[in-house]
N, C-alpha and C positions, 0 to 999 in steps of 0.2 A: 596395969594397962594390958590391953590385948596385943598379942603379937600379930603382925600383918605381913603379907607377902613381901619378900625381899629378893631372894635369888631363885631363879628358875633353871633347872638342868634338863636337857633334852637328850634322850637316848633314841637313836635312829638305827634300826636293825641291830640292836645290841651294842652300838658304839656310842660312847658319851661324846656329844658335840658341845664343846664349851661355847656359850653364847654371851654376847654383850647385854648390858642392861636394856630393858625395853622390849623384850620378847612378848608376844601376844598370843593368847589362847582363847578361841571362841568355840564353845562346844556345839556339836550338831544337835538338832532336835526339831520338834514341831513348833511352828510359829502360827499365830493367828493374824491373818492378813485382813485388813478392812475391805469389804465389798460394798460399794455404794449402788443403790437402786432406788429410783425415785427420790424421795426425801428421807430415805432410811439408810442406815449403815448396819450391815451384818458383818459376819466374819467367816472366813474359810481357812481351814488348816492347810499349811504348806510345809514341806520338809526343807530345812536349810542344812547344807553341809557345814561341817566344822572346819576350822582353819587355825593353823599355827604358823606364826612368822617369827623369824629370828635372824640375827646377824652374827656370824662367826668370823674367824680369821684363818686364813690359809697358813697352815703350819708346815714346817720342814718335814718331808717324807710323807705327807698326807696326800691321799689320792682324791683329787677333785672328782674324777669319774665315779668312784664309789659313793661319794657324798651325794651326787646328783643322779645315781642310777634310777632308771625307770622301773615300774612295777610296784606291787604292793609290798609293804613290810610293816613291822610293828614300830609304832611311835609312842614313846613315853614322855609325858611332860611332868616333871617332878618339881613340886613347890617346897620351899624351905619351911612352910607352915604345916607340912604333913600330907598334903593331897598329892596323889599321883593319878594322872589321867592316862589310861592305856587304850590305844587304838590299834587293833591287829590288822586293820584294812587301810592303813594310811598310804598315801603315795605323794611323791614330790610333785607339786602342782605349779611351781613357779616357772618363770622364764629361765632360759639359760642365763645365769648371772654374769655380771662384769666383775672381775676380781680386781680390786682397787689397790694399786701400789702406793707406797709411802704412807699408808694408813693401816698397816698390818695385814694387807691382803683381804680386806673386808669382802664378805660374801653374804648377800641377802638370800635367805632361805624361806620356802613356803611349802607347807603340806596341807592336804585336804583329807577328810575322813568322815565316815558315818558315826553314829553313836557309839561310844565306847564305855569303859568301865572306870568308875572313880573308886580309888582305894584310899582309905584314911589310915595313916600310920599311928 
C-alpha cells in the first residue's frame, strides 16, 4: 500500500508551529481561466497566490506578537510523506485572530506566498 499524507509540520521564520489536523496548503502558480466570447470559450493565464492555513494552540510563554508579526519571512510546510514546500517570501495574511479559551487557546493562522520550491526527502 502507498503511504499517504498524515502529519503536516509548519516552520514559520525558523520556528516550528505545531498545528492541529486539517492544515491546508495550496501552491501558487499559473491558472487557465475561461474567457467567453460569442459562442466560444478560450482561456487566459492568470497568476494565483499560494495559501497555507492552520490552527495552532497558544502555549505558555509563547509570544502571540511574534507569531503574527508582519513582513515577509520563510514558511516551510513539511509533509510526513517527504515533501517540503519552501516559500522565502511568505507573509501572514490572516485577520487578527481570536484566541479561544477552554479549547487550548486555538488560533487560526493564514499565510500567502508566490511560487516556492518543492524538496523531496
